[in-house]
N, C-alpha and C positions, 0 to 999 in steps of 0.2 A: 547060131545067131539067126533070129527070125527076121522076116521081111521088113517089119516096121522098124526094127533096130538098124537095119542096113540103110533104110531111107533116112532115118534120123541122123545117123552118123554121116551120111553123104551130104545132107543139107547143112549140118553144123560145120563140118570140115570145109565145105565150099565157102560158107559165109566167113569163117575165120581167115581162110586163105585170100578171099577177095578183099577183106578189110586190110590185111597186111600188104597186099599188092597195090591197092589203089589209094592208100593214105600214107602220109609220111610218119605215121605213128611208130612203125617198126624202125625206121631210119633214125628217128629222134631217140628212141630207146637204146639202140645200138651205139649211137654217138655218146649218149650219156654214160654208158658203162665202159666206154673206151674200145668198143669193137667195131668202129666205123669201117675198118678194112673189109669187113664181111658184106658191106652194102653192095658191092659189085657182083657178088655171087647170089644175091637174093632172087633175081629173076630166074636163075637156073634151078632153083629149088621151089619157089612159090608158084610159078606158072604151071609146071607139071603137077604140083600138088593140087592146084585149083582144078585142073583138067581131070585128074584122077577122082577127086571128091565129087565133082559134077557128074562124072560118068557113074559113080557109085550111087548118087542120088537118083539118076535116071533109071538105073537098074533096079533099085529098091522100089521106086514108084511103079515101074512096070510090073514087078512081082506082086505088089500090094493090090494093084488094080486087077490083075488076073485072079488073085485070090478072092477078091470081092465079087468079081463077075461069076466065078465058079459057085460061090456060096449063094448068090442070088438065083442062079440058074437051077440049082438043085432043089 
């Protein structure tokens, strides 16, 4: 996986996790299909996922910026 793909995956994953964490969209969807018992466990899954994807985005961003600085310096 190249550096730009890692950055893209981190940003998209963090955005999806943030949307699910901070809007009632996922809660309404789970209630609609009868899985509202899982709502109590969402924070245990979504908040770590948000942190992991955000860290992945930062890692990818650092790698891309280092790659660009090396190509400019050469």
